[in-house]
KOLLODREN-161626 format. One line per 10 residues: number of its first residue (from 1); their letters; for each residue x, y, z of N, C-alpha, C. Coordinates in steps of 0.02 Angstrom, whole numbers. Layout:
# residues N
NUM> A> X:Y:Z:X:Y:Z:X:Y:Z; ...
//
This chain:
# residues 251
1> MENIYQFKIF> -633:511:2:-632:544:-63:-624:494:-119; -656:507:-175:-656:459:-230:-589:455:-266; -549:508:-263:-487:508:-302:-427:485:-261; -439:452:-204:-385:423:-165:-405:353:-141; -355:313:-125:-364:248:-93:-333:252:-24; -366:222:26:-338:221:93:-344:151:122; -298:134:167:-297:69:199:-339:69:262; -378:17:271:-418:9:332:-373:2:393; -317:-32:384:-274:-46:441:-245:17:472; -237:70:433:-211:133:459:-266:176:489
11> SNFKDIIHFV> -328:161:474:-383:203:498:-392:200:573; -363:149:605:-368:142:678:-323:192:715; -278:224:678:-229:268:710:-244:340:691; -263:381:740:-284:450:727:-226:498:722; -165:474:736:-108:519:736:-69:517:670; -95:482:619:-62:481:554:-112:499:499; -84:522:444:-122:534:382:-88:493:327; -128:462:285:-100:427:228:-150:427:170; -125:417:111:-168:407:53:-127:382:-6; -163:352:-53:-135:334:-118:-177:371:-170
21> SKRDISKPLE> -146:412:-211:-184:451:-260:-205:406:-318; -257:428:-353:-282:391:-411:-279:434:-474; -284:401:-531:-294:438:-594:-362:472:-590; -366:530:-621:-428:569:-620:-431:610:-683; -474:591:-730:-476:624:-795:-500:696:-790; -529:715:-733:-551:784:-724:-495:831:-704; -436:802:-687:-379:841:-665:-327:849:-722; -285:899:-718:-231:906:-767:-188:843:-770; -173:821:-830:-131:762:-841:-156:701:-802; -223:698:-796:-257:642:-763:-234:633:-690
31> NSLALHTGEK> -214:688:-659:-193:689:-589:-125:659:-577; -82:660:-627:-13:638:-616:20:685:-565; 63:656:-523:96:696:-471:172:694:-478; 197:676:-537:269:668:-547:299:727:-585; 351:756:-556:386:811:-589:443:787:-634; 460:723:-630:522:700:-663:510:667:-731; 448:667:-755:433:629:-816:424:672:-878; 439:736:-872:439:780:-931:374:815:-944; 324:806:-902:261:842:-911:269:915:-888; 220:956:-905:223:1027:-887:220:1033:-811
41> SSLILENRID> 271:1062:-782:277:1062:-709:222:1103:-675; 198:1156:-708:146:1196:-677:82:1156:-667; 68:1109:-712:8:1068:-705:17:1015:-650; 77:988:-645:91:940:-591:85:976:-523; 113:1035:-518:110:1073:-456:38:1091:-438; -2:1104:-488:-74:1117:-476:-106:1056:-444; -91:997:-471:-119:936:-442:-94:925:-371; -30:938:-360:-1:928:-293:-32:976:-242; -39:1038:-261:-69:1087:-216:-141:1068:-199; -177:1046:-249:-247:1028:-240:-255:969:-191
51> ISKSIVGDMD> -215:917:-202:-222:858:-159:-196:871:-89; -145:914:-84:-119:931:-18:-170:970:23; -200:1020:-7:-249:1061:29:-310:1021:48; -332:976:4:-395:941:16:-389:884:65; -328:858:75:-320:797:116:-278:809:179; -220:839:171:-173:840:227:-167:907:263; -186:961:231:-181:1026:264:-108:1047:275; -91:1065:336:-25:1093:350:26:1038:363; 49:1007:310:101:955:313:152:969:258; 214:949:270:267:957:219:283:889:189
61> FVLANQTHSS> 282:886:123:297:823:87:371:816:74; 396:755:81:465:739:63:463:681:14; 492:693:-46:497:642:-97:570:632:-116; 585:577:-148:654:561:-166:662:557:-241; 723:564:-263:743:550:-332:753:475:-336; 700:439:-352:701:366:-350:743:337:-407; 787:290:-389:835:262:-437:836:186:-438; 784:154:-411:781:81:-406:840:53:-365; 859:92:-314:913:71:-270:884:37:-208; 927:21:-161:904:-1:-95:926:50:-43
71> NIEIIRERRA> 936:113:-64:958:165:-19:900:192:22; 913:205:85:862:226:134:885:291:167; 840:338:172:856:402:203:810:415:262; 839:436:318:799:456:376:790:532:374; 729:554:375:713:625:373:709:650:445; 752:697:463:759:718:533:736:789:545; 712:824:494:688:892:504:626:904:461; 587:952:482:526:968:446:540:1022:393; 544:1001:332:546:1047:275:529:1007:212; 494:1039:167:475:1006:105:536:992:62
81> RGWRDKNSAV> 537:933:31:591:916:-15:561:878:-74; 577:900:-134:552:867:-194:479:879:-208; 447:925:-173:375:936:-181:360:996:-225; 394:1051:-212:383:1111:-253:429:1112:-315; 482:1073:-312:528:1066:-369:564:1000:-362; 586:972:-417:619:906:-415:691:909:-391; 723:967:-396:794:972:-379:806:965:-304; 756:979:-263:765:975:-191:749:905:-164; 730:859:-207:714:791:-185:775:756:-155; 763:710:-110:817:670:-81:851:631:-137
91> KNCDALITKV> 916:635:-140:953:606:-196:961:531:-190; 954:497:-248:972:426:-254:946:384:-196; 880:382:-190:850:351:-131:782:322:-150; 764:265:-119:701:233:-134:661:213:-72; 683:235:-13:643:225:48:657:283:95; 604:308:125:608:365:171:576:346:237; 609:366:291:585:354:359:585:420:397; 534:431:439:536:490:482:494:479:544; 512:514:598:470:520:657:455:593:671; 469:636:623:456:707:629:383:722:615
101> KGVMVGVLTA> 350:754:662:280:771:651:274:824:596; 220:818:558:207:866:505:241:850:440; 272:792:434:307:771:373:271:712:341; 257:718:277:229:663:237:285:635:194; 304:572:203:352:540:159:314:500:106; 338:501:44:300:467:-9:343:442:-65; 314:398:-105:346:372:-165:298:377:-224; 326:385:-283:288:392:-345:298:330:-388; 243:301:-413:248:238:-450:197:235:-507; 210:186:-551:162:170:-605:169:97:-623
111> DCVPILIFDP> 175:54:-574:177:-20:-578:220:-48:-522; 275:-14:-503:317:-39:-448:276:-42:-384; 304:-75:-334:267:-88:-272:280:-32:-221; 229:8:-204:235:57:-150:214:25:-84; 254:34:-32:240:5:33:242:61:85; 189:68:124:186:116:179:191:78:245; 230:105:292:241:71:356:232:120:414; 212:93:471:200:134:530:215:94:592; 254:125:637:266:97:703:223:137:751; 166:109:773:119:147:814:144:160:885
121> KLKIVGAIHA> 192:120:908:218:130:976:269:187:978; 313:189:928:365:240:928:350:299:882; 292:296:847:270:350:802:322:363:748; 333:312:707:380:317:651:344:294:589; 354:330:533:322:310:470:376:301:417; 357:264:364:403:254:308:367:242:244; 399:258:189:373:246:122:428:214:80; 410:160:45:459:119:9:438:111:-63; 486:117:-109:475:104:-180:514:41:-197; 476:-13:-213:507:-77:-227:490:-101:-297
131> GWRGTKEKIA> 533:-84:-345:529:-116:-410:564:-184:-406; 576:-215:-463:607:-281:-459:679:-277:-432; 713:-222:-449:782:-215:-423:782:-204:-348; 738:-160:-324:733:-148:-253:710:-210:-215; 664:-247:-245:640:-309:-214:697:-360:-211; 736:-365:-265:794:-410:-265:842:-392:-209; 851:-327:-197:896:-304:-144:863:-301:-76; 799:-323:-72:762:-327:-9:756:-259:25; 735:-209:-14:731:-141:14:681:-136:70; 624:-171:66:575:-167:120:603:-195:185
141> LKTLKRMVEE> 635:-253:180:665:-284:238:720:-239:267; 761:-209:223:815:-165:246:788:-102:279; 731:-78:255:701:-19:285:679:-34:357; 648:-91:367:629:-110:435:690:-122:479; 741:-153:452:802:-162:491:831:-94:513; 827:-45:468:852:21:485:811:52:542; 746:40:542:703:64:596:721:30:662; 738:-33:659:759:-70:718:825:-41:744; 872:-30:699:939:-6:718:938:66:744; 900:109:711:901:180:727:855:198:785
151> FNSNPKDIVV> 797:164:788:746:185:836:724:129:884; 754:70:876:735:13:918:663:-9:907; 639:-4:845:573:-29:829:571:-105:838; 512:-129:856:500:-201:860:459:-221:799; 485:-265:755:448:-284:695:377:-308:709; 365:-337:767:298:-361:783:248:-304:792; 273:-243:802:229:-185:810:213:-151:743; 252:-166:692:248:-129:629:184:-146:592; 151:-93:567:91:-100:527:109:-80:455; 85:-119:406:107:-111:336:47:-107:289
161> GVAPSIRGCC> 51:-63:240:3:-61:186:39:-69:119; 20:-120:80:50:-132:14:2:-102:-37; 23:-48:-69:-20:-9:-113:-27:-42:-182; -72:-16:-224:-81:-42:-292:-15:-45:-331; -6:-101:-366:54:-112:-408:38:-168:-456; 82:-178:-505:73:-234:-550:83:-299:-510; 42:-349:-524:40:-407:-481:56:-472:-519; 51:-527:-483:68:-592:-510:24:-614:-568; -31:-579:-580:-73:-595:-637:-46:-567:-702; -3:-515:-697:15:-477:-757:89:-461:-765
171> YEVDFNVAQH> 130:-473:-714:200:-451:-718:242:-505:-752; 247:-501:-818:284:-549:-858:355:-525:-869; 404:-567:-855:474:-547:-860:515:-604:-892; 574:-586:-916:621:-635:-941:659:-668:-883; 696:-720:-899:733:-757:-847:784:-713:-812; 811:-663:-848:862:-621:-817:835:-583:-756; 770:-571:-755:737:-542:-696:713:-597:-649; 679:-647:-676:649:-700:-635:700:-738:-594; 761:-744:-619:812:-784:-585:825:-761:-513; 811:-697:-500:825:-670:-434:772:-689:-383
181> FLEYKGLYKL> 718:-719:-406:662:-732:-361:642:-806:-358; 685:-850:-382:668:-921:-385:667:-954:-316; 693:-919:-265:689:-946:-197:619:-939:-167; 577:-897:-199:510:-884:-171:459:-931:-203; 458:-991:-177:414:-1042:-206:341:-1020:-204; 306:-1031:-260:236:-1013:-264:223:-942:-285; 276:-901:-292:268:-831:-309:296:-814:-378; 308:-866:-417:326:-856:-488:299:-916:-527; 294:-906:-592:267:-960:-635:301:-956:-703; 324:-1013:-727:354:-1018:-794:298:-1025:-845
191> LDNGKYIVDL> 299:-982:-895:248:-983:-947:270:-1026:-1006; 223:-1044:-1049:238:-1085:-1108:285:-1049:-1156; 285:-982:-1155:328:-945:-1200:399:-936:-1174; 414:-968:-1118:481:-964:-1089:492:-906:-1042; 442:-863:-1036:446:-808:-989:415:-828:-922; 419:-782:-875:396:-796:-807:345:-742:-786; 300:-762:-743:257:-715:-706:285:-713:-635; 297:-652:-610:326:-643:-543:280:-600:-501; 269:-620:-439:224:-585:-393:264:-542:-345; 283:-482:-367:325:-438:-326:293:-418:-260
201> PNINIRQLLS> 228:-399:-258:199:-379:-194:205:-433:-140; 190:-494:-158:192:-547:-108:263:-569:-92; 310:-558:-137:380:-569:-120:402:-520:-66; 382:-457:-74:397:-407:-22:364:-425:44; 302:-448:41:268:-469:103:305:-526:136; 327:-574:96:364:-631:125:429:-608:157; 462:-559:127:523:-532:157:509:-499:224; 454:-462:228:436:-428:291:419:-480:345; 384:-532:326:367:-584:374:429:-618:401; 481:-624:359:542:-657:381:578:-619:435
211> LGVERENIED> 564:-554:441:596:-512:493:553:-509:556; 494:-537:554:453:-539:614:390:-497:613; 375:-465:556:312:-428:551:254:-478:554; 203:-462:591:145:-506:598:102:-503:535; 78:-561:511:38:-562:450:-25:-520:457; -55:-521:516:-117:-483:525:-105:-407:526; -41:-387:530:-24:-316:529:-6:-292:459; -14:-334:409:-1:-316:340:-67:-316:301; -84:-259:273:-143:-254:229:-120:-246:157; -139:-292:115:-123:-290:44:-184:-263:7
221> SNICTYCEFN> -173:-211:-33:-229:-183:-72:-258:-233:-121; -217:-281:-143:-237:-331:-193:-261:-298:-258; -235:-239:-272:-253:-203:-333:-195:-206:-382; -209:-228:-443:-159:-231:-496:-165:-170:-539; -112:-132:-545:-113:-71:-586:-123:-86:-660; -97:-143:-683:-105:-162:-753:-179:-176:-768; -211:-212:-722:-283:-228:-730:-326:-166:-721; -308:-124:-673:-349:-65:-657:-315:-1:-680; -292:-2:-742:-256:56:-768:-300:118:-775; -365:109:-773:-409:168:-775:-408:206:-709
231> NYFSYRKTAC> -389:172:-655:-387:204:-589:-317:221:-565; -267:185:-591:-198:195:-570:-153:194:-632; -102:235:-631:-56:236:-688:-19:170:-693; -15:144:-754:22:82:-768:66:93:-829; 130:97:-818:176:107:-875:175:48:-922; 171:-12:-895:170:-72:-937:108:-75:-981; 53:-53:-956:-10:-57:-993:-15:-3:-1046; 4:59:-1029:-10:115:-1073:52:157:-1091; 111:137:-1067:173:176:-1078:163:249:-1057; 127:259:-1002:109:326:-979:168:361:-946
241> SGRFLSTIGI> 164:427:-942:213:466:-905:187:482:-835; 124:468:-822:94:485:-758:118:439:-702; 118:466:-641:135:428:-581:86:446:-526; 68:397:-486:27:411:-427:69:408:-364; 44:440:-312:82:449:-250:53:406:-194; 98:371:-159:81:336:-97:119:370:-41; 84:394:10:117:438:59:87:429:128; 128:442:179:107:435:249:145:484:292; 113:510:344:146:557:388:114:559:457; 151:586:505:126:594:574:100:665:581
251> K> 40:671:607:10:737:617:50:778:667
//
């Protein structure tokens, strides 16, 4: 479908569904899927119902009240949360893990790094929201560690998709942010104006590699939301209220 992005690396597995939604000027609010940004909720729900019916069918979505934390929640039952209303969303959480069939876990973003993960041997999926604070706290690495601890996942089995986000070409920050990432040589650059460019997606990839994830099991979209703001919401580029969804689930 033209209004979604999908990873090739996940297409080999017939027991999961995943997608990253796109901006679509033919849809209400350009296909924003966020209930928490003050837009008319009936229009957001219209978009959610439409994309759910057209792509996933009989699946229940679980979303979180994202707070730029490193908190991780394991979803152990099949019921929708944060999908039909924002009050039922998982509280104060930025990564979701589940092995429950029929559940789609997802994150909403407009520049931050969305990461989808899958353990094909144990049939476990996860969705991670990694802004600079979450990346500083190594939320992606912590999510995989939680999978190891809870389910005995082997990092070498994990398959990862790094969805569209603002990238090292465009993510300009002050030293108060950049200082947390100076250990990642080659993934930041000092500019003439005294600010820094930081490559959050590849910092997250480097963190995952440090835990034993195989590089060939990581697919990076290499899409910058700031550059491709016509296709993906970018708060930095347009100060938009829209958010796109990155989600994955076990059939």
